Every structure is written in C-alpha cells, then in structure tokens.
C-alpha positions as CSV (number, residue, x, y, z in Angstrom):
1,M,148.1,162.8,167.3
2,D,147.9,159.3,169.0
3,L,147.4,156.5,166.5
4,T,147.1,153.8,168.9
5,P,144.0,151.8,168.3
6,T,141.2,152.1,170.8
7,I,140.0,149.1,172.8
8,G,136.8,148.9,170.7
9,A,138.6,148.8,167.5
10,Q,140.9,146.0,168.7
11,R,138.0,144.0,169.8
12,W,136.2,144.4,166.3
13,S,139.4,143.2,164.5
14,R,139.6,140.2,166.6
15,L,135.9,139.2,165.9
16,W,136.4,139.9,162.1
17,G,139.4,137.6,162.0
18,S,137.6,134.8,163.8
19,S,134.5,135.1,161.5
20,N,136.7,134.6,158.4
21,E,138.1,131.6,160.0
22,L,134.6,130.1,160.6
23,V,133.7,130.7,156.9
24,D,136.8,128.8,155.8
25,D,136.0,126.0,158.1
26,S,132.3,125.7,156.8
27,V,133.4,125.7,153.2
28,E,135.9,123.0,153.9
29,L,133.2,120.9,155.7
30,L,130.9,121.3,152.8
31,A,133.5,120.2,150.3
32,I,134.3,117.1,152.4
33,E,130.5,116.2,152.5
34,M,130.2,116.5,148.7
35,L,133.1,114.2,148.2
36,L,131.8,111.6,150.5
37,S,128.4,111.7,148.8
38,E,129.9,111.1,145.4
39,D,131.9,108.1,146.9
40,S,128.7,106.7,148.3
41,D,126.8,107.1,145.0
42,D,129.6,105.3,143.2
43,E,129.2,102.3,145.6
44,E,125.4,102.0,145.0
45,E,124.3,99.0,142.9
46,P,123.2,99.8,139.4
47,R,119.3,100.0,138.8
48,R,117.8,97.3,136.6
49,G,116.5,98.4,133.3
50,G,114.6,96.9,130.3
51,S,115.9,94.7,127.5
52,R,117.7,97.8,126.0
53,L,119.4,100.6,127.5
54,G,117.1,103.3,128.6
55,K,114.1,101.1,128.7
56,S,112.0,100.5,131.8
57,P,112.0,97.0,133.2
58,N,109.3,94.7,131.9
59,I,106.2,94.3,134.1
60,D,105.6,90.7,135.3
61,R,101.9,90.5,134.2
62,L,101.6,86.8,135.2
63,A,100.6,85.9,131.7
64,G,100.7,82.2,132.4
65,F,98.3,82.5,135.3
66,Y,95.8,84.6,133.4
67,A,96.1,82.2,130.4
68,E,95.0,79.3,132.5
69,L,92.2,81.4,134.1
70,F,91.0,82.5,130.6
71,Y,90.9,78.8,129.4
72,R,89.2,77.8,132.6
73,D,86.5,80.5,132.2
74,Y,85.5,79.7,128.5
75,F,87.1,76.4,127.1
76,S,87.4,73.9,130.1
77,A,85.0,70.9,130.5
78,S,83.0,72.9,133.0
79,P,83.6,76.6,132.1
80,T,82.7,79.4,134.4
81,Y,80.8,81.2,131.6
82,N,78.5,79.4,129.1
83,G,78.2,79.8,125.3
84,E,75.9,82.8,125.6
85,H,78.3,84.8,127.6
86,F,81.1,83.9,125.1
87,R,79.1,84.9,122.2
88,R,78.0,88.2,123.7
89,R,81.6,89.2,124.5
90,F,83.4,87.8,121.4
91,R,80.4,88.0,118.9
92,M,80.8,84.4,117.8
93,N,80.5,80.8,118.9
94,R,83.3,79.0,120.8
95,D,83.8,76.5,117.8
96,L,84.3,79.3,115.4
97,F,86.6,81.0,117.7
98,K,88.8,77.9,118.1
99,K,88.9,77.4,114.2
100,I,90.0,81.1,113.7
101,A,92.7,80.9,116.4
102,S,94.1,77.5,115.1
103,D,94.3,78.8,111.5
104,I,95.9,82.0,112.6
105,E,98.5,80.2,114.8
106,C,99.4,78.1,111.7
107,H,99.6,81.1,109.4
108,D,101.6,83.5,111.6
109,P,104.4,82.3,114.0
110,Y,103.7,85.4,116.0
111,F,100.7,83.9,117.6
112,R,102.5,80.8,118.8
113,Q,103.3,80.6,122.4
114,K,107.2,80.9,122.8
115,A,109.6,80.9,125.6
116,D,112.3,83.6,126.1
117,C,116.0,83.1,126.9
118,M,115.1,82.5,130.5
119,G,112.7,79.8,129.7
120,K,109.6,81.9,130.5
121,F,106.6,81.3,128.3
122,G,104.8,84.2,126.7
123,L,101.2,84.8,125.7
124,T,99.1,82.1,124.3
125,C,97.3,82.2,120.9
126,Y,94.0,82.3,122.6
127,Q,95.0,85.3,124.7
128,K,96.2,87.2,121.6
129,C,93.1,86.3,119.5
130,A,90.8,87.1,122.4
131,A,92.4,90.5,122.9
132,A,92.3,91.4,119.2
133,I,88.6,90.4,118.8
134,R,87.7,92.1,122.0
135,A,89.3,95.3,120.7
136,L,87.3,95.0,117.5
137,A,84.1,94.2,119.3
138,T,84.2,97.0,122.0
139,G,86.4,99.5,120.4
140,S,88.5,99.5,123.5
141,S,92.0,101.2,123.5
142,A,95.2,99.1,123.8
143,D,95.6,100.3,127.5
144,D,92.1,98.9,128.4
145,L,93.1,95.4,127.4
146,D,96.1,95.2,129.8
147,D,94.4,94.2,133.0
148,R,92.2,91.6,131.4
149,Y,94.4,89.8,128.8
150,R,97.8,90.9,130.1
151,L,99.0,92.5,127.0
152,A,101.2,95.7,127.0
153,E,100.0,98.6,125.0
154,S,102.5,98.1,122.2
155,T,101.9,94.3,122.2
156,A,98.1,94.9,121.9
157,L,98.4,97.2,118.9
158,E,100.8,94.8,117.2
159,T,98.5,91.8,118.0
160,L,95.5,93.7,116.5
161,R,97.5,94.6,113.3
162,R,98.7,91.0,112.7
163,F,95.4,89.5,113.6
164,C,93.5,91.6,111.0
165,E,96.2,91.0,108.3
166,A,96.0,87.2,109.1
167,V,92.2,87.1,108.8
168,V,92.3,88.8,105.4
169,A,95.0,86.6,104.1
170,I,93.4,83.3,105.3
171,Y,89.7,84.0,104.8
172,G,89.6,86.8,102.1
173,E,89.4,84.3,99.2
174,S,86.5,82.6,100.7
175,Y,84.5,85.3,102.5
176,L,85.4,88.4,100.5
177,R,84.5,87.1,97.0
178,Y,81.9,87.6,94.4
179,P,79.0,85.1,94.3
180,T,79.6,81.9,92.7
181,E,77.0,80.0,90.6
182,Q,75.7,78.3,93.8
183,D,75.6,81.6,95.6
184,L,73.7,83.2,92.9
185,T,71.1,80.5,92.7
186,R,70.4,80.9,96.5
187,L,70.3,84.8,96.0
188,L,67.9,84.6,93.2
189,A,65.7,82.1,94.9
190,Q,65.4,84.2,97.9
191,S,64.8,87.4,95.8
192,A,62.1,85.7,93.8
193,K,60.4,84.5,96.9
194,R,60.3,88.2,98.1
195,G,58.9,89.4,94.9
196,W,62.0,90.7,93.1
197,P,63.2,88.3,90.4
198,G,66.7,88.9,89.3
199,M,67.8,90.9,92.3
200,L,71.3,90.2,93.7
201,G,71.3,92.4,96.7
202,S,71.4,96.1,97.5
203,I,74.3,98.6,97.2
204,D,75.2,101.7,99.3
205,C,78.1,103.4,101.0
206,M,79.1,103.9,104.7
207,H,81.6,106.5,106.2
208,W,84.1,105.6,108.9
209,S,85.4,108.6,110.9
210,W,89.2,109.2,111.0
211,K,90.2,110.9,114.2
212,N,94.0,111.0,113.5
213,C,93.7,112.3,109.9
214,P,96.6,114.5,109.0
215,T,95.6,118.1,109.1
216,A,96.8,118.7,105.6
217,W,94.5,116.0,104.3
218,A,91.4,117.1,106.3
219,G,89.9,119.0,103.4
220,E,90.1,116.0,101.1
221,Y,88.6,113.6,103.6
222,K,85.9,115.8,104.9
223,G,82.6,115.7,103.1
224,K,79.0,115.8,104.3
225,E,80.1,114.3,107.7
226,S,81.3,116.5,110.6
227,G,84.9,115.4,110.3
228,P,87.3,113.4,108.1
229,T,86.1,110.0,106.9
230,I,86.9,107.1,104.5
231,V,84.1,105.5,102.5
232,L,83.1,101.8,102.5
233,E,81.1,100.7,99.5
234,A,79.3,97.4,99.9
235,I,76.6,95.0,98.4
236,A,74.6,93.0,100.9
237,D,71.8,90.5,100.7
238,Y,68.7,89.8,102.9
239,H,70.7,88.0,105.6
240,G,73.2,90.9,106.0
241,R,76.0,88.9,104.2
242,F,78.4,91.2,102.3
243,W,79.2,90.1,98.7
244,H,81.3,93.2,97.8
245,C,83.4,95.7,99.7
246,F,85.6,98.5,98.6
247,F,87.3,100.8,101.1
248,G,89.7,103.6,100.8
249,M,88.1,106.6,99.0
250,P,88.2,110.0,100.8
251,G,85.0,111.1,102.5
252,S,84.7,114.1,100.3
253,N,83.5,111.7,97.4
254,N,79.9,110.9,97.0
255,D,78.5,107.4,96.2
256,L,78.8,108.1,92.5
257,N,82.5,109.1,92.7
258,V,83.2,106.0,94.6
259,L,81.4,103.8,92.1
260,D,83.6,105.2,89.3
261,R,86.7,103.9,91.2
262,S,85.1,100.6,92.4
263,P,86.1,97.2,91.0
264,I,82.5,96.1,91.1
265,F,82.3,95.4,87.4
266,D,85.8,93.8,87.0
267,E,84.6,90.3,86.9
268,A,81.8,91.0,84.4
269,M,84.3,92.9,82.1
270,N,86.9,90.2,82.4
271,G,84.3,87.5,81.4
272,V,84.5,85.4,84.7
273,A,81.2,86.4,86.2
274,P,78.3,84.0,85.8
275,T,75.5,85.1,83.6
276,V,72.0,85.5,85.2
277,C,68.9,85.1,83.0
278,F,65.4,85.9,84.3
279,D,61.9,86.7,83.1
280,V,59.7,89.4,84.4
281,N,56.5,90.8,83.0
282,G,57.1,88.7,79.8
283,H,60.4,90.0,79.0
284,T,63.8,88.2,79.4
285,Y,66.9,89.9,80.8
286,D,70.5,88.5,80.9
287,M,71.9,90.7,83.7
288,G,71.1,90.7,87.4
289,Y,70.5,94.0,89.2
290,W,71.1,95.6,92.6
291,L,68.7,98.0,94.3
292,A,70.2,101.4,94.7
293,D,69.2,104.9,95.9
294,G,68.8,108.0,93.8
295,I,72.3,109.1,93.2
296,Y,73.4,106.0,91.3
297,P,73.3,106.3,87.5
298,E,70.6,104.8,85.3
299,Y,72.5,101.5,84.5
300,A,70.9,98.3,83.6
301,C,72.4,96.6,86.8
302,F,70.6,99.2,89.0
303,V,67.0,99.5,90.0
304,K,66.1,102.8,91.7
305,T,63.0,104.1,93.3
306,I,60.7,106.8,91.7
307,R,61.4,110.2,93.3
308,A,57.9,111.7,92.7
309,P,55.6,108.8,92.3
310,I,52.2,109.5,90.6
311,G,49.4,107.1,91.0
312,R,48.9,104.0,93.3
313,K,51.1,101.9,91.0
314,Q,54.1,104.0,91.2
315,Q,53.6,104.7,94.9
316,H,53.5,101.0,95.6
317,F,56.7,100.3,93.5
318,A,58.6,103.1,95.3
319,K,57.5,101.8,98.7
320,M,58.5,98.3,98.0
321,Q,61.8,99.3,96.4
322,E,62.7,101.5,99.4
323,A,61.8,98.8,101.8
324,Q,63.8,96.1,100.1
325,R,66.8,98.4,99.8
326,K,67.0,98.5,103.5
327,D,68.8,95.3,103.5
328,V,72.2,97.0,103.0
329,E,71.3,99.6,105.6
330,R,70.5,96.9,108.0
331,A,73.7,95.1,107.2
332,F,75.7,98.1,108.0
333,G,73.8,98.4,111.2
334,M,74.7,94.9,112.0
335,L,78.3,95.3,111.1
336,Q,78.7,98.3,113.4
337,A,76.7,96.8,116.3
338,R,79.0,93.6,116.0
339,W,82.2,95.6,115.8
340,H,82.0,98.8,117.8
341,I,85.5,99.9,116.6
342,L,83.7,101.1,113.5
343,T,81.2,103.4,115.4
344,S,83.9,105.5,117.0
345,P,86.5,107.7,115.2
346,C,89.4,105.6,114.2
347,R,92.6,106.4,116.1
348,L,94.9,104.6,113.7
349,W,97.5,106.6,111.7
350,S,97.6,104.8,108.4
351,Q,94.9,104.2,105.7
352,N,96.3,100.8,105.0
353,A,95.8,99.9,108.8
354,M,92.3,101.1,108.6
355,K,91.6,99.1,105.5
356,S,93.0,96.0,107.1
357,V,90.8,96.5,110.2
358,I,87.5,97.1,108.3
359,V,88.1,94.4,105.8
360,A,88.8,92.0,108.5
361,C,85.5,93.0,110.2
362,V,83.6,92.3,107.1
363,A,85.2,88.9,106.7
364,L,84.5,88.0,110.3
365,H,81.0,89.3,110.0
366,N,80.4,87.0,106.9
367,M,81.9,84.0,108.8
368,I,79.6,84.5,111.7
369,I,76.5,84.7,109.5
370,E,77.4,81.6,107.5
371,D,78.2,79.8,110.7
372,D,74.9,80.8,112.2
373,L,73.0,79.9,109.1
374,A,74.9,76.6,108.9
375,C,73.7,75.7,112.5
376,G,70.2,75.7,111.3
377,Q,69.2,79.1,112.6
378,S,67.7,80.0,109.1
379,S,66.5,77.5,106.6
380,E,66.0,80.1,103.9
381,Y,69.7,80.4,103.1
382,V,69.9,76.7,102.1
383,L,66.7,76.8,100.2
384,D,66.5,74.2,97.4
385,T,65.7,76.0,94.1
386,P,62.4,74.8,92.7
387,P,62.5,73.9,89.0
388,T,59.8,76.5,88.2
389,M,61.9,79.5,89.4
390,P,61.9,82.1,86.6
391,F,65.7,82.5,86.3
392,V,68.8,80.6,85.0
393,V,72.4,80.9,86.2
394,E,74.8,80.1,83.4
395,P,78.6,79.5,83.6
396,P,80.8,82.6,82.6
397,P,81.6,82.9,78.9
398,S,85.1,81.8,77.7
399,T,87.8,84.4,77.8
400,S,88.2,84.4,74.0
401,S,84.5,85.5,73.6
402,A,84.3,88.0,76.3
403,N,84.2,91.6,75.2
404,S,84.8,94.1,77.9
405,R,83.6,97.1,76.0
406,G,80.5,95.2,75.0
407,V,79.8,94.3,78.6
408,L,80.4,97.9,79.7
409,R,78.0,99.2,77.1
410,A,75.4,96.7,78.3
411,V,75.8,97.7,81.9
412,E,75.4,101.4,81.0
413,N,72.4,100.9,78.9
414,R,69.8,103.4,80.1
415,D,66.9,102.1,77.9
416,V,67.3,98.6,79.6
417,H,67.3,100.3,83.0
418,R,64.0,102.1,82.3
419,E,62.4,99.0,80.7
420,L,63.4,96.9,83.6
421,Q,61.9,99.4,86.0
422,R,58.6,99.4,84.2
423,D,58.5,95.7,84.1
424,L,59.2,95.3,87.8
425,M,56.6,97.9,88.5
426,E,53.9,95.9,86.5
427,F,55.1,92.8,88.1
428,Q,54.8,94.2,91.6
429,W,51.4,95.6,90.9
430,S,50.1,92.4,89.4
431,T,51.2,90.2,92.1
432,L,51.0,92.4,95.3
433,G,49.0,95.4,94.2
434,D,45.7,93.9,95.3
435,L,46.9,93.8,98.9
436,V,47.3,97.6,99.2
C-alpha cells in the first residue's frame, strides 16, 4: 500500500502549521500591549483626593463670596431685603439675630471664622447661624442648605447641633425658667383682667413624631399617634410664652403619666417658688392654678372643666374654662408655625439631639415673644398692677421652714380643688353671667 501523502493532505498540513504560527504571533502582540498599558498607567499623575486618604476633594463653594452677598442682602446700609423679608425668613428681627449670633460666637469657637493652613477663610458666624435658624424654621434637610448658605451636608448637621446646644446653654437660664415674682405679678394681673383670678397659665402636652425611631423601640414610643412620638409637656400664658417645658417621655404615655415624671412641682417642694395668695368669691387661696383638660388629676393647682354641665351656670363655666385653656393650644400652634421642623417627623437618630432641638426652639420662641412685646407691640404684658388687684405675690419661704411633704399634700388636696372650682364658677356667673 502506498503511504505517500496525497497532495490535499500536504496542503492541509501546511495551512494548519501556518495557523498555529498566527495564533502565537497574536498572543505575543497582546502581551506586549498589556505591558505597554501598565507602563503608561504608572506614568500617569496621581489623582487629587481630600484631606484624608480615600476622601473626595473638597468642593470650592465660594464661601467668602456668598458671605459677602448674604451680608449685602440683609445687613448692609442699604440691604436688598427689608426687615419684613428678614423676619418672614428667619422668624425674628435683625437686631435679635445679631445679638444671638454675637453671643453664640463668644460662647462656642466653632462659630468664629477661621483660616485653614492655606490661609483660606471659612464660613462666617452669620452664615452658620442663618443656616441653623433656616433649618429650624423651614424643616429643610441639610442638603437643601448647600446652594444657599454654602454648607456641606455634614457641616450643616454639625452647625445645627452646636447652635441648639449653644442656645440652650446661653439662654436656658433666662428663657426656660419658672416665673419670678415680677413675672407672677404680670401673669396674675393679666388673668384677673380676663376674669380668672389666681390663674398662672394653661398646661397640656404635644407630640413630636420620630421618623428614625429604632424598630425595637417602636412599641414603646407609639401611642395614640400613627407612629413613634416623644411628648412635650408645657405651660403657656395668654401671649404664647412658655413657662415650663419637659420633653423626653415616650409617646405611649398619656398626659397623666407625663405629669408623674415631670419636674413641675420641684420648685414648690424645694421651697423656692414664690407664694401666690388671691381671693375669689369670699375665700382666700394660697396657691395659684393652671387650667387643664379632663385627664389631669383633681389637684388644688388644676382647674378643669365640667364634663356634663347641668344648668346655665355650669354651662357658662365650662365654656369659659375651655375657651381660656386654648392659650396653650394656641402656643403650640405658634411654636410649630414658627419652627416647621417640629411639624414634620424628626430625622435625627438620638433622643438627646431631639431634646436639644425642641428646647432650643422653645427658648427662641420665648425670646422672640419678649422681644416683640418689648418693642411695644403689646402693652398688656408690661401692665402696671393696680393696688386693688385681689392677689398678693410673696417671697418663697426659707429653706428651713419648707416642708416638701406638706407642700405635696397641699397640691394633691382634692377638697381644695372642688371648692376652688365652685368659687370660680360663682365668680364667673356673678361677673359675666348676665351677658349670656
């Protein structure tokens, strides 16, 4: 048999050998290209980063330009926007804003304008305070403040936290205190003028939704509201000024549970609260009272409405009590209308941070009210007390004679509560009953 390969087989072997050579050449070229690409990558300049490894570079937000623009818009000799625009956007007058910014700048070095290692100046105190107040007033997120006040998101959150803490530290003693003797004199004069001798204000609670409440805590913080909340207990007067605020109880607690944990009676039990004496319907009482709704206990310091009034006298008293107790409801409405951050679910993660924010809002609210009243917008607040007013404000008793248990028993006296309610009913009917 002839084993000599045919012409077709010889041609196929030559083609197969040439294809293998082509494959080897292509692999070699691919390897050379990869080596060249690695060499070119090594020769590229390193990309710029942030202040730390792995951080993005800082954005040049032109803080100096916008600081000058903000000053020109509101604080220059001929500002672009007048005082009404400033008050509508920042909820206060320009002079009060300047005072707050100056006090905070002296209190916390964080708000002072400083230069970095390159000599570039950062944000001014006005920019930081304006951004924090705008966040409280509008409830805007930290990212929404970037394009207007040139604060990064992390800087805006840090500024808001420090601003609220500074407000509480600086003004808490003056604007989050119990009434002094002068304050009580004004409150009692105003209450007597409105037909409620001895009244010191109205008490109630408000809930603030907590969006970022941990899931494990949701059952404890969810009550009658649709989601987790934290309760604010407060006492307010006719002008909407808060004289007491207590925040931190979970939303599953009602007003009575909050009262049990509240420090509302601490000053009276410690013997440092002034004594209020007043006459009504021929009887003398030595303790002021607050108007409250039906859930509060029958204490001598509370005056409640009559749930099922019988006759015109009781109906008139219930109508008057429910109308006057709306002072605290109106105060809550003013607080939420002024600081919209309280109307939306809170996006903070810490209860302490929420407390700092809401207490700062209450302090600023009181500052704005007193500033407006001092400017002459209301003459009732600075009313001189006539000598014929049926009340007396006495200094607090000495510490040695104070008896906390005796004070507590006097506060919880139900007989005095019922007698005071009857006397006020007779007083209301005798003075105003003929008008109905």
